C-alpha positions as CSV (number, residue, x, y, z in Angstrom):
1,M,-8.8,20.9,7.7
2,L,-8.7,17.1,9.3
3,E,-5.9,15.9,11.3
4,E,-4.0,13.3,10.4
5,R,-4.6,11.2,13.2
6,I,-8.6,11.8,13.0
7,I,-7.9,11.5,9.2
8,D,-5.6,8.1,9.8
9,D,-8.8,6.8,12.3
10,I,-11.1,7.4,9.2
11,Y,-8.7,5.6,7.0
12,A,-8.2,2.3,9.5
13,L,-11.7,2.1,10.0
14,A,-13.0,3.1,6.4
15,E,-10.7,-0.3,5.0
16,K,-11.5,-2.7,8.2
17,L,-15.3,-1.7,7.0
18,D,-14.2,-2.2,3.3
19,K,-13.3,-6.4,4.6
20,G,-16.8,-6.5,6.2
21,E,-14.6,-7.2,9.6
22,R,-17.1,-6.6,12.9
23,L,-17.1,-2.9,14.5
24,M,-15.2,-3.3,18.7
25,P,-17.1,-0.4,20.4
26,E,-14.9,1.7,20.5
27,E,-14.4,1.7,16.3
28,Q,-18.5,1.6,16.9
29,D,-18.0,5.4,18.4
30,L,-15.8,6.5,16.8
31,F,-18.2,5.4,13.5
32,D,-20.8,7.6,15.0
33,D,-18.9,10.5,15.4
34,I,-17.8,10.4,12.1
35,Q,-21.3,10.3,10.9
36,E,-22.1,13.5,12.9
37,D,-19.2,15.6,11.4
38,G,-19.8,16.3,8.1
39,E,-15.9,16.7,7.0
40,A,-15.3,13.8,8.1
41,Y,-18.1,11.9,7.0
42,S,-17.1,13.1,3.5
43,M,-13.4,12.0,4.1
44,F,-15.2,8.5,4.9
45,C,-16.7,8.4,2.2
46,L,-14.9,9.3,0.2
47,F,-12.2,6.5,1.0
48,T,-14.4,4.2,0.9
49,A,-15.8,5.2,-2.2
50,M,-12.1,5.1,-3.6
51,M,-11.7,1.3,-2.6
52,D,-14.2,0.4,-4.4
53,M,-13.1,1.7,-7.7
54,P,-11.1,-2.2,-8.8
55,E,-14.6,-3.1,-8.1
56,L,-16.4,-0.1,-10.3
57,Y,-13.6,0.5,-12.5
58,A,-12.2,-3.9,-13.6
59,E,-10.5,-3.0,-16.8
60,E,-8.1,-0.2,-14.8
61,T,-7.7,-3.5,-12.1
62,K,-5.9,-5.3,-14.8
63,K,-3.1,-2.9,-15.9
64,K,-2.4,-2.2,-12.0
65,R,-2.9,-4.6,-9.1
66,G,-4.5,-2.6,-6.8
67,F,-5.8,0.6,-8.5
68,Y,-7.3,2.6,-5.9
69,R,-6.8,0.3,-3.5
70,D,-3.7,2.1,-1.1
71,R,-4.0,4.4,0.9
72,E,-1.1,6.3,-1.2
73,D,-3.4,5.9,-4.6
74,I,-5.5,7.2,-3.0
75,E,-4.1,10.8,-1.6
76,R,-2.1,11.1,-4.6
77,H,-5.6,11.5,-6.6
78,I,-6.6,13.9,-4.1
79,A,-3.7,15.6,-4.6
80,G,-4.5,15.7,-8.2
81,E,-1.7,13.6,-9.1
82,A,-2.9,10.4,-9.4
83,E,-2.7,8.1,-13.7
84,H,-6.4,9.0,-13.7
85,A,-6.7,12.1,-11.3
86,D,-8.7,13.5,-14.7
87,M,-11.0,11.0,-14.8
88,N,-15.0,12.4,-14.1
89,F,-16.1,10.7,-11.0
90,R,-19.3,12.2,-11.8
């Protein structure tokens, strides 16, 4: 399991990329490191996929603004506590 600090960094980077912001050199280095670490890259992909959920499930966003957009929502989903945790994402 990744350290909380690393997860925080991965989330911040995923959020920045999701917003289309340019990476600073140190952030680009972090992104390069993430891509080389399987567990970190899986976490990054999960965060970015979950951030895209509003676009993928537009109907759900009408019910709840920010559906799976906030870190707390993503972490609750990962823990299986989210309202929609039983959705099949395959």
